[in-house]
N, C-alpha and C positions, 0 to 999 in steps of 0.2 A: 798418473798426473789426469783429470778431466775438464771439459769445457760446463761451465754455467753460463746458463741465461736465466738474467735475473730481470724481470717487470717490477712497474711499480706499483699497477693494481689490477689485480685478478678481474674486476669486474667493469676494466675495462672493455668495449666491445670488440671495436675493430684492432686491438693490441694485441687483446687475446688471441683473437683469430689469426693474425699475426705469429704470433709465436706458438701456437698451434701448428700452424703450417711448416712453419720453419726447423720446426720438431720432429713432423713429417718425413720432410725433406734429406733433414742433415741429423740421423739421428744417434748422433756419439755427444749429444749435448743434453745434461740436462737442465729442467727449468723449475727454479723456485715460484712459486708463482703465490700472488698477494703483494700488501704491505709491508717488505722485510725492516722497516726502522730500524728494528733496533734488534736484525737478526746477525749474528758476527759469526765469522768461517769458521771453522772447524778443523778446514785440509786444505791444501793446497791446489788451486787448478792450473790447467795449463794456459786457461786463456780466460776472459770473465766477458761472456755477451750482454750488454746494456741493450733495452730495448725501451722504449716507450714516446712520450709527447707531451712530458712535462720538462723541459729541458732540465733545471736550476732542480729540483728535487732527483732527475736521472741521473745525473749526472753528479750530484753527492753522495752518491754510494758508492762512486769509486772507494772515497777513503778510506771505507770497511774492508777494501782488498787489494790493497796498496801492496801489502809484504804478503799477499797471496798469493798474485799471477805476476808473470810475466807481459802477459798482453792483454789489453784494455781494450774494446773498441763499443761504441756506441752507435746506434742504427736508430736513426728519428727522427722527430721532423717539428718544426715551428710553424706556426702559421702566420708569424707578425717578424720584424724583430727583436731578436730575442734575448729573452730576460736572463741573467746570469749576474753573480754574484763575483768580484775578482777573484776569492777564492777557488770556483769551478771554473772559473778562464784559465786558470792554473792547470786544473786539470784534465781542461781538454791537450793542453802540451802532450800528454804522456797518456793518447787517446788515440787510435783512428776512429775517424770520422765518417760514417756513410749516409747517406741518404737516399727515400726514396724519389725527389723529384727534383727536376731544375730548377723548381722557385725555391727551393729549401736549401740549395747547394748557393743560390744567389742570396737568402738572406744573411745567411751565414758568413757567406765569404765575406759580403759588405759588412759586418760583424767585425771582420778581422780572424775568423775562425776558420781553420785549415778545414777543408774539407777533400777526404781521401778516392770518395768514389762515388755514384749514385746507381743502386740498384734498385729499382721499383719493387712494391709489392706486387704480392701474386695471386690470383683468384684459383677454388678449384672446378675447376675448367666442366670435368668430366661429372662430380653432385651435380654443380647448378643445372646443367643440363638436363639431369636423369629427376631434379627435381620432380613430385606432384601439384601442379596446379591446382589438383580438382578440389578440393577442400575450400581454396580460395572464392574457385571459381561460382561455388553452389551459395555461398555468402552475397555475393556481386552482383550473380544472374548475370543478363544480357549486357548490363552494365559498360561504358567507356571507363577504364579506369585509371586514375595519373598517382603515379606514387613518390611518395619523399619518404624516403626512411633516414631517420639522424638525433644526435642523442638532443636534447631541448638547450637551448643555448642563443644568445646572441650573435656566432657569427654563424649560425644555422640558416638563420635567413627566414625560420619560419611568418615570419612578420610583415618582412614584403613579400616572399611568395601570398598570404591571404592575401595582403591589399591588390594584387596583381590579379588575383581569380578574382576576386569584387568585378575585374574590369570585362570580364571574359563573355562573353556569349556562352561558353560552356555551364560556367558558374548558375546561369538559370535553366541548363537543359535538367531535365528530374534522369534522362540516360546517361548520365555520365558522373562522375563521382572523381574526389579530390582524397585521396586517400592518406592519411601522415601517420606512420608507422615510429613511433617515436614514444615519449614519457610524458603523462599528465601532467608533472608536476615540474616544472623547471627548478634550474641548479639557478636560479639568483632570485633573490625576494624582490621582483619586479610582475606589475600587472602587465605591462607591457607585455609581455612572453605567452601569453593566457592567449590559447587559439579558439575561438570560437567556434563552438563546432553546431554551424548552422547552415542550410537549405544542404548541399549535397558535398558537405564536410565533413568527412570523416577520423577521428583519433582514438589509435590504437591506444588500448591501457596501459601496454607498458614493453618499451623495449629488447627490456633484458631481461624476457621468458620466453623469449621464441627460440628456439632451439636454431641448429643450420639449416635443414632440412625442410622447416616449416618457411624460413625465413628466405629460401631460394625458391621456395615452390610458390610464396607471395609475387619475387620479382618475375616469373611465368606466366604470370595471373594477372599483371596489368597489362594496360595498351602501351603505356609512354609514361617513361620514371623523369623524374624532376629532381634535379641536383639545387635546392636552391640556396645551400652554403655559400656565406660572402665572404670565406675564407678559411681554407682547408691545408693542410700541408700534402696531400695528396688525393682522397677522396675512393677507397677503397669498393662504396656502394656505388660508382658511375662505373667500376670496371664489372660487378657484380650484375650490374643491369646489361650492360654493353653482352655478359657472356651469354646471358639469358635471350638475346636478340632482340632486345627492345631500346625503342630510339630515345635518346638521352640529352636533354636539357639541362643546360649548363650555362653559368654568368661568364663573359668572354672576358677570364681573368686566368693567368696561371696560379694553380696547376690543374684545376678544370680542365679546359683549354688543350694540356697537356696530352690528355688521355683522352679526347671528345674534340671535336670541333665544327662537328657536320649541323649543329643546330647552337646558337649563343645565343644571349640575349647581352646589349650593350649595357654598357658601364657610363651609369651616370654621372657620377663623384665617387673619391677613393680617400678614404681617412684612416690614423692608426688610432686603435680603442685601447686602452690598457685593461685589463680584465683581475682588479682587486690588486693588483701589484705582482699578480703569480705572473700572466702570459701577456702578451701582447698579440694583438690581430691586424692583419691590413685589411680592412673591410672594404669589399667594392660591391659599393649601390648601386642594384640595377634603375636603369629606365624602366618605369612600370609601365610603360604603356606600350613598349617593344617585347617585355614580358609577354605582355595580358593575351599580344597576337599572333608572337610563336606559340604558346601556350593553345590556343585555338586552331591554331594551323595543324599542331599536332590530333589534335582532338577528331576533328573533323576531313581529315587527309589521310584515309586510310593506304592510300598508294606510298605515301612517303614515309608513311611511320612504318611497313616492310622495307623498303630501298633505304633508310637507315636501320631501321632493328641487320638488316641481312650483313650491312660494311661493318656495324658493332661488333656484331658475332664473328666476322673474320679478326676484326684488330684484336678482339681477347685473345687469339689465339698466340701470343707474342707475348701473352700474361698468366699464361698455367703455372703455378708452383713449383711445377716438375722443371721450368724452363728457366724462372729468373733465381729461385734460392740459393743453385749450385751457386751461382754469381759470388755468391756472399764468402766464398771457402779462402778467396784469395786473401779478404783482407782478415780473416782469421789464422 
């Protein structure tokens, strides 16, 4: 018998990367890529390993494999109190649940879901550190670059970041760029998510078009990484930027500050947001003045950037995929 890894979306950038990295370390697992809503198993498996972030859809796949495997493991996240049907809450009783952050453990346990362990996501340290920043630096020239990498969604905080940016001295400086590596079209029909390309704000064409090598080169080419997410289950780009030796600015809330807490933005308020009845997000809204001050501090203090970047690079050593993903074996 073999072990099977099931992912819900092949195009979900972060979880596609996670699945590839797990396969790279645990090479005795098959991977079914894509949305297999109607897939019917054709043979038994020693274990089925589900990975994702849309918990209700992820866990629903359990019922397709219930008679085809004796062991079921879920490795995934939630960005707020989980939305689960009673049917899928029942499925969790027959699965081991592993999560990547203490924050996710807390959210699930508060919802009455047993968590069997915490194994953080990993990054490819060697590939990140050897990536070529040259093509990007030729585009940016000598400008100081502040970078954010994320899909367009309310929880990613683009609107709040742009509001804070407009309050900065850096926003009026022709020698500074705010580069938002995302998709031009938001995944909800709301004009509030449209990012104005004005002044020194640059929006990339499509986050899904960049391969890992180019993405890692982009991290290395920036001077400051700001992860503006208002809610996360983990925050892989934070680690990728840390591995590239960059200073990182995050909202002062878990799980973002579980990874780095050297430079954080005060939270002004917090609330639960229900996204189309599918998922909920625990959104932390930043203090915009504090946000702007921290951005300016990082842009104009090269010594601070160097100090924080070196510290982050050292912290990232603990998250190399070769160190973290073997820890999943005890649950498999």
